[in-house]
N, C-alpha and C positions, 0 to 999 in steps of 0.2 A: 521393460514391462516385466513385473516380478510374477513368480509363479502364483501368489495369491490373487493376482487379477485375472487369472485365467478361468476363474470361477470352478475350479476342481476342489473338490472336498479335501479338508486337510489330512484325513486318513489315507488319501490316495497319493500323498506327495512321494512316497517311495515306491509307488506301484507302476504298473505298465502304462496306464493312462497319462502319466506325466512325461514319460519317456518318449512318448510318440510326438508330442509337440517339439521336445527338444531336437530330435532327428529331423523334424520338418523344417526347422529353422536353420540347421548347419549348412545345406547347399546353398542358402541365400548369400553366404559370406565367403565361404572357405575357396571356391573355384575362382572367384573374382580376387581374392587376395593373392592367390597364387599367380594368377595372370599379371597382376601389377609386379609380383617380384620378378617374374620372367622378363617384363618389359623393362624393368629398372636394370636387370643384369645386362641384357643385350645392349642398352642404352650406354651404359658405363663402357662395354666392351667396344661399341663402336666409336665412341669419343677417344678411347685409348689408341684404337688403330689409326683414327684421323691424326693423332699427336705423332704417332710414330712414324706415319707417312710423310707428315709435313716436315719433321726433324730429317728423315732421309733425304728429301727433296733439297732442303736447304744445305745439308752438309754435303750432298752429292754435288750440288751446283758449285758451292764453294771450292771443292776438291778440283771440279774441271777448270774453274778459272785459275786457280793457283797452279794447275799443271801446264795450262796454256801460256803462262808467263815465262816458264823455263827456269824460274828462279827456284823452284823446288822440284824434287824427283818423287814421283809417287809410283809404287810398283803397279805395272800393267796399266794403269790410267794414263801416264806420261806416255808411253809407246803408242797409245791409241790417238792422243788428241794433240801431240806435240812433236814437231820436227824442227831443228834449229834452223832459224830463217836464214835466207841470203839476200844480198843486196840486188837491184835491178840489174846490176852488172859490177865486176871488180874493176877499180880504177888501176890502170897499168902505172907501174912506178917509173913513169917518164920524169925526165928533168922538167920541173915547173917553170913557167915564166913568171918573172916578177909581176905583181899586181901594178897596174897603171897608176899614174899620178894624175887625178883628173883636174889639177890646176892648169895643166896646159891644154890648150885647145885641141879637140880631136872630134871627128865626126863619127867614129865607131870604135867600140871597145869590144874585144873578144876575149872572154875568160874561159880559159880551159878547166877541166875538171881536176887535173894533176894541180895546177896553181890554187884552186880552191881547197883541194884536199890539205895541201901543205900549210895553207893559213889556218885551216881547221885544226890541224894537229898541233899548231903552236898554242891555239887557245886550250886544247886538251891538256897539254903539258902544263899550263898554268893551273888549269882546274884540278888535276891530280895532285898538283903541290899544295893547293889551298886547303884540302881536307883529306881524310883517310877512309871515310866510310864508304864512299863510292869511289872506283878506280876505272878509268877507260882504259881497255887495252889497245883498241885500234879504232879509227874513226875515217871516213872518207865521204866525198862529194861526188855522187854520179848523176850524169845528165843524160836524159833521152828527150826526143821531141816532145813528149808530153808531160814530163815529169822531171822535177829536181828532187834527188833524195839525199838526206843526210843519214848515214847509217853508222852504227856504233855498237862495239861489243865491249861489254864490262869484264875486267878480271876480279872486280869485287863488287858485288856478289858474282860468284863464278857462273858462267852460263847465261848471263843477262845480255839480252839484244835490245836495242832500241832504234827505232826508225821513224824518220818524219819525211812525209811527202809534200813538197811545196810547188806551188805555182807563181810565178812572177807577174805582176800587174802594173799599170801604170795609173796613177791618179793624180791629176792636177800637176802634172810635170815631174812627179816623183814616182820612183821604182819601189814598189813594196812587194813583200812575199806572203803569200796566204797559206796557211797550213791546211792541206786537204785531209791528211789521214796521220794518225800516230798509232804505232804498234809496239806493245812490249812482248817481246818473244812473238807468238802467234795470236796475241790478245789484243784486239782493237780498243783504243782509248778515246774518250771524248776529246773534242778539240780543246775545250778550255782547260784540260788537265796538262799544262805546260806548253800547248800549242800558242796561246795568246802571248805568253811570255816570250817565246821563240820569236814571234813575228815582230814584237816590240824590240828585241835585242837586234835582230837583223836590219829592220828598218831604221833604227837609230845609227847603226854602222854605216848605212849607206848614206844617211844625211851627213855624216862626219866625212865620208869619202868625197862627197860633191862639195863640201863646204869651201868656198872661195873660188870656185870654178867658174868660168863664164859661160858653162854649158849646163843645158838642162836635158833631162832624158826625154827622147822622143819616141822611141819604140823598143820593144824587148822581144827577143825570140830565144827559143831552146833548139839545139841541134844536138845530135848525139856527140856527146863528150864537150860540148860549148855552150855558154851563155853568151849571147850576142845582143849588145845594147847599143842602139843609135842615139846620137846626142846632137842637139842644135844649140845655137847661141841663145842665151837667156834674154828676154825682152826686158830692156830697160824702161 
């Protein structure tokens, strides 16, 4: 609305009567506009704070995960969340027995952890020679009544530890191993991340071991330091 529409005389345009309506109009928009500015400022500030907090949580979580693997050393954080893992027990360096030949009839097989460790170390040597990026410093198979563990320490990358906890099972006359747990350093990994491949490898080796044998697996048990397998003649 123009000043002419107010109905004021033209000669009063510069006078006090014209200034009064202008003053009366001012409070109608200035406080509201100021409040909008304040709300807009605090809204942007809150969004920025949320973004910074989200970034800090993501970065902090990633740092904790990295520290728990033991593959990287982070000041203060590594000391808080990581200790070098150890196996369920260390396998004594006893003279291992040779692995049995299953083509000959037998009713029971007793595989001690020293023999299994010796076999594993042979596979580790082949693995180390096949590539250079990953190098395994030591590896062992430890057995307790409720657990069979494959434990390895890497020399490259330095400080890396990897362990698998397995459980033997019988299925349709076959002995198979199920991966229960995988840990990289102190970090637990999902079973599908390497566990399924390890199961397939072990199970295929067991099939090769029993190929041509007149026996099939009947029962399996774990004792401290030993894997005990009972066999029976295959039904023809």
